[in-house]
C-alpha positions as CSV (number, residue, x, y, z in Angstrom):
1,M,12.9,11.9,8.0
2,R,12.5,15.4,9.3
3,W,10.1,18.3,8.3
4,W,12.7,19.7,6.0
5,D,12.8,16.4,4.1
6,I,9.1,16.7,3.1
7,E,9.6,18.7,-0.1
8,P,12.2,16.5,-1.7
9,V,10.3,13.4,-0.6
10,L,7.2,14.9,-2.2
11,A,9.0,15.4,-5.4
12,L,10.1,11.8,-5.4
13,E,6.6,10.7,-4.4
14,H,5.0,12.5,-7.3
15,D,7.6,11.1,-9.7
16,L,7.1,7.5,-8.7
17,F,3.3,7.6,-7.9
18,P,1.8,10.5,-9.9
19,E,-1.8,9.2,-9.6
20,D,-1.9,8.4,-5.9
21,A,0.9,10.5,-4.3
22,W,0.6,11.3,-0.6
23,S,0.0,15.0,0.1
24,R,2.2,17.3,2.2
25,G,-0.4,17.1,5.0
26,M,-0.3,13.3,5.1
27,F,3.6,13.4,5.6
28,W,3.3,16.2,8.2
29,S,0.6,14.2,10.1
30,D,2.7,11.0,10.1
31,L,5.9,12.9,11.1
32,A,4.0,14.5,14.0
33,Q,3.5,10.9,15.3
34,A,7.2,10.0,14.9
35,R,8.7,11.9,17.9
36,G,8.4,11.7,21.7
37,P,7.9,9.0,24.2
38,R,4.6,7.9,22.6
39,A,5.8,7.9,19.0
40,T,3.9,5.3,16.9
41,R,5.7,6.1,13.6
42,H,9.2,5.7,12.2
43,Y,10.3,7.4,9.0
44,V,13.7,7.3,7.4
45,V,15.2,8.8,4.2
46,A,18.2,7.7,2.2
47,E,20.5,10.2,0.5
48,A,23.1,9.9,-2.2
49,A,25.1,12.7,-3.9
50,G,23.3,15.2,-1.8
51,R,19.7,14.3,-2.8
52,I,17.0,12.1,-1.2
53,V,16.8,8.9,-3.2
54,G,14.5,6.9,-1.0
55,Y,12.2,6.9,2.1
56,A,10.2,4.4,4.1
57,G,7.7,4.6,7.0
58,L,6.3,2.2,9.6
59,A,3.5,2.4,12.1
60,A,3.9,0.5,15.3
61,I,0.8,0.0,17.5
62,D,0.1,-2.6,20.2
63,G,2.8,-5.0,19.1
64,T,2.0,-4.9,15.4
65,G,4.1,-3.0,12.8
66,D,2.7,-1.9,9.5
67,V,4.9,-0.8,6.5
68,L,3.2,2.3,5.4
69,T,5.5,3.3,2.6
70,I,8.8,2.3,1.0
71,A,10.2,4.0,-2.2
72,A,13.5,4.2,-4.1
73,A,14.3,6.6,-6.9
74,R,14.3,4.9,-10.3
75,D,18.0,5.3,-10.7
76,Q,18.4,3.5,-7.4
77,W,16.4,0.3,-8.4
78,G,18.6,-2.7,-8.3
79,T,21.2,-1.2,-5.9
80,G,19.8,-2.8,-2.6
81,L,18.3,0.4,-1.4
82,G,14.9,-1.3,-0.9
83,S,16.6,-3.9,1.2
84,R,18.3,-1.3,3.4
85,L,15.1,0.6,3.8
86,L,13.2,-2.4,4.9
87,T,15.9,-3.5,7.3
88,D,15.7,-0.1,8.9
89,L,11.9,-0.5,9.3
90,L,12.2,-4.0,10.8
91,Q,14.8,-2.7,13.3
92,A,12.3,0.0,14.3
93,A,9.6,-2.7,14.7
94,T,11.9,-4.5,17.0
95,A,12.6,-1.3,19.0
96,H,8.7,-1.0,19.3
97,D,8.4,-4.6,20.5
98,C,6.4,-5.6,17.4
99,H,5.6,-9.4,17.3
100,E,4.4,-9.1,13.7
101,V,4.9,-6.7,10.7
102,L,2.2,-6.4,8.1
103,L,2.3,-4.8,4.6
104,E,0.2,-4.6,1.4
105,V,1.8,-5.1,-2.1
106,R,0.2,-4.9,-5.5
107,V,-0.5,-8.5,-6.8
108,D,1.2,-7.5,-10.1
109,N,4.5,-6.2,-8.3
110,T,6.4,-9.5,-8.2
111,R,9.7,-7.8,-7.7
112,A,8.7,-6.2,-4.4
113,Q,7.1,-9.5,-3.4
114,R,10.3,-11.3,-3.8
115,L,12.1,-8.7,-1.7
116,Y,9.5,-9.2,1.1
117,E,9.8,-13.0,0.8
118,R,13.6,-12.8,1.2
119,F,12.9,-11.1,4.5
120,G,10.5,-13.8,5.6
121,F,7.2,-12.2,4.8
122,E,4.4,-14.7,3.9
123,P,1.1,-14.0,2.1
124,I,-1.9,-14.1,4.3
125,G,-4.7,-12.7,2.2
126,F,-5.9,-10.3,-0.4
127,R,-7.6,-6.9,-0.4
128,R,-9.8,-6.7,-3.5
129,G,-9.5,-3.5,-5.6
130,Y,-7.1,-1.8,-2.9
131,Y,-4.9,0.1,-5.4
132,Q,-6.5,2.9,-7.3
133,P,-6.8,3.8,-10.0
134,G,-7.0,0.6,-11.8
135,N,-8.8,-1.4,-9.2
136,V,-5.7,-3.6,-8.6
137,D,-5.8,-6.2,-5.8
138,A,-3.3,-6.0,-2.9
139,L,-1.5,-9.1,-1.5
140,V,-1.4,-8.8,2.3
141,M,1.9,-10.1,3.8
142,R,3.1,-10.8,7.3
143,L,6.3,-11.4,9.1
144,S,5.8,-12.8,12.5
145,G,7.7,-14.4,15.4
146,P,11.4,-14.3,15.8
147,A,11.9,-13.5,12.1
148,A,10.1,-10.2,12.6
149,Q,13.0,-9.1,14.8
150,T,15.8,-10.4,12.7
151,P,16.1,-8.7,9.3
152,A,17.4,-10.8,6.4
153,R,20.7,-10.2,4.8
154,P,20.3,-8.2,1.4
155,E,21.0,-10.2,-1.7
156,P,24.3,-9.5,-3.4
157,A,24.2,-6.5,-5.7
158,D,24.6,-8.5,-9.0
159,R,21.5,-10.6,-8.1
160,R,19.1,-7.9,-7.2
161,E,16.3,-6.7,-9.5
162,P,14.6,-3.3,-9.6
163,Q,11.5,-3.0,-7.5
164,T,8.4,-1.0,-7.8
165,P,7.2,0.0,-4.3
166,P,3.7,-0.8,-3.2
167,R,1.1,2.0,-2.9
168,P,-2.1,2.7,-1.0
169,A,-5.8,2.4,-2.0
170,S,-9.1,4.2,-1.4
171,D,-10.5,1.8,1.2
172,P,-9.7,2.2,4.8
173,H,-6.6,0.6,6.1
174,P,-7.3,-2.1,8.7
175,M,-4.8,-0.7,11.2
176,T,-5.5,3.0,11.0
177,G,-9.1,3.0,9.7
178,H,-8.3,6.0,7.4
179,A,-8.7,6.0,3.6
180,P,-5.9,7.4,1.5
181,G,-6.6,10.9,0.4
182,T,-8.1,12.0,3.6
183,Q,-6.2,14.0,6.3
184,G,-4.8,12.1,9.2
185,T,-2.8,8.9,9.3
186,Q,-2.5,7.3,5.9
187,T,-1.1,4.1,4.6
188,H,1.5,3.6,1.8
189,G,2.3,0.0,1.9
């Protein structure tokens, strides 16, 4: 993802997550940390037919990766795009020498949970009332050890189900300490 991708990413963000979409400043802030020898962020976009149809981001700090955001356009659900985006994030985690990768997912988002489980993520806890509005709990999942450095093979196209990407909440994220909606590093995960 580059700065010129922010506007189309924001359009997709607002379509998918109208109540808690990231702001332009939040994307700019994270992209500022994605370049150079001390980069701690990795962002990628997916394009089809000349438009951005998905995006994903990872923070990598002190051997721990954190999936910040992963999203696919509605017309791309069930195509394997989520698997390809997650594979890219796990490859970035490997490049950053991460020994574990964490993420949060809505407890009611079973499709996304199945995607993460196929990649070897395991539940490790809950964050009560993490997703706002609605006060929905987040399931915290972790991929650790050698599996964190070897992405799973995507499921065949005819067996995939659409997924709804996970989203952030109003309480501070354990890795960044920032709450969504404030300037600075944010979490979409």
